[in-house]
N, C-alpha and C positions, 0 to 999 in steps of 0.2 A: 384497575378500571379500564375494560377493553375499551378500544382506541377504534377511533371510526376509521382508520387505514387499518385496524387488526380487521374489524367486520370484514370489509370491502375485501381482505383479502379470502378470507374463509370461503366467502360469495363467489369471489372470482375462481378458486378452486372449485365449486360446488361449479361453479357453471361451465368450466373444462370438463368436468365429471362427464354434465349433462352432455356436452356436446360427443365426445367421444363415445355414447355408452349405444350407438346405430351409426353403422357406417356402409355406404357405396364401395364393394369390394372386387380386387379382380384376381379370379383363381390360377395360381402360376403351375402347381402341379398339386397331383391325388395321391392319397393313398387307399386304396378301399380294399387290401389283404385280413384286418382285422374285425373284430367284431364291432366298428362307429367308422362308418365312412371318417378321413382326416383330410385336408389340404391346407396349402400353403399358397398364402394369400397377400395382395400387394395394396394398400389401405391408402394413404399417402403418398407422396413422389418417393421418397427413398425408404419408406416402410413396409419391411417382409415378416410374413409372422408366418411358424410354422406349426404343425400340428394341431390346427383349426377343424375341433368336429362338426359333423355336419347332422342338423336335427332331420328327420325323416320317417314321413308319417309312416304307421305300421302300416303292413301288407303291402307297402310300395317302397321299390330301390330304384335309385335313380345315382349316377354315375357324372355327372356336370366334365366336360374336357377342360383340361387347361385353355384361358383366354375364354373362360365363360364367365360372365358379373354374377355376382350373390349380395344379399345383404348379409352380414356380420352386425348380431347384439351381444356387448359387452357387459360382464355382468359389474355393474358399477364405476364402470365408465376404465378398465380397466383393462389394457391391450394386450395382457398375458391370461384373460380368462372369453376371447371370444367362444361365439357359435355361429356356425350359418344357417338360417331359419327358410332364406331362400335363394335359389340360384334360377339363372336364364343365358340361355344362348344365341345373341342375334342373329347367327349368319344360322344357324339350326331352326327355331321356330317356328310352329307349323301358322301358316297364317291365314286370314280370312274367315274363320269359324263366324259360323253366324251365334249370336244370340241365345243363349244358354246350351247350346253345345259342348262337348267337354271329348279329348281327347289323347293319349299319348302318344312319343313320337320317338324314331331317332333321327342322330345328323346324315341317315345313310337312307332317308325317305319314307323308311319304313313306320307304318302310323295305326293305329285301332280308335277312330272317329266315332262318337256317340251322335249321331244328327238326327237332326228335327227330322219329325213324322215318324219318328222309332225305329229308323233303320240304324243299323252298325255298320259300319263299314272297314276293314282290314284292309290295308296295302302293304306287298310285302312283293321286295325286290330281287329273294331268290325261291324261297322254302321257307311253309307253316307247317311245322312237326305238329302233332297233339300224343300225349302219350300218357294213355289209362287202358283199365281193363272194362272198361266199356261204354262208349259213345251212345247215347241218346237224340238224334234229330225231329224233334216234335213240328211238322207242321202240317196244317190244315188243307192246303193248298197245294202245293207239289215240291218237291224239290230239285230241281233242272241245273248242272252240269255244265258250261258250257267251255269243251276242251276237247281237240284232235284226238287223245287217246285215255279211255280210263282203265286204269291197272290194279287188279286186285290180286293178290296171290294167294288167299282162302276160298272157301265156296260163298258162289251166290245165293240165296234160296228169295224166290216171291210168294207171296203169302205164307210168311215162313208161319203164322200162331193156326194154321189151319194144315199146314201137308212137309215135309219133310224133305221130298227131292230136288239136290240141288243144280243147278246150271251144268255140272259134267256131268250126272246121275241123268239127265235128259242127252246129253250127246249120248254118250253109252247106249241108251235102249234105244234115239232115231242110230247109229250107227249100224245096231246089231240085228231090230227088225226085221221079223218077215212079215208075206202078205198072205191069204189066205182064197183061197177058189182062180188058181192063176189059170190061164187059159192063152191061146196062142188065140192075135187077130189083134182087132182093133180100139178091145175094151178097156174101160180102164179095172185097177185091180180092186180086191174091195178095202175093204179098211183094216189095218195092220191090226197083229195078231197084240205087240206092245203097245198098247196106246201111251203117251205122254201125257201125266199129270202132273 
């Protein structure tokens, strides 16, 4: 016959398992070289757990630095079977977002913020690199670049759907064109023989 103490002991074990199932932890070290990101964590004061898997959303990957906070879930309270389900870094966290705004960010201050008012703001401290065979920008008002210098390594063509002259072609025409009907005196020359198109 089961005694009260035996039942109490079993309930205590179940309650301890429940208490051990979720924990706020600190990330001590990271390993992002394999198919699953893994971290070393500290739970209780002297509890260090190695090779804890980090669950991440499909299509999004992050690498929380050592010192970041995390939430760990342990299967049936087993501290050797844990998984990180959320991370946060209090120093790097982007602040003062408005309700409904979404952002991705780094501890270096780079960010992409989807702001209220249908505005996407990209902040980068050094360089933005886009690598693709084709970039199409559809702007029904204008494209404005505020920069002291605009460099293009290839040709520039305006009205590209209706003509094929590049800026380099136009420079060549301008530099080699002649004017008809030249006479000495103060009159202006006629129109050039090779108009720019």
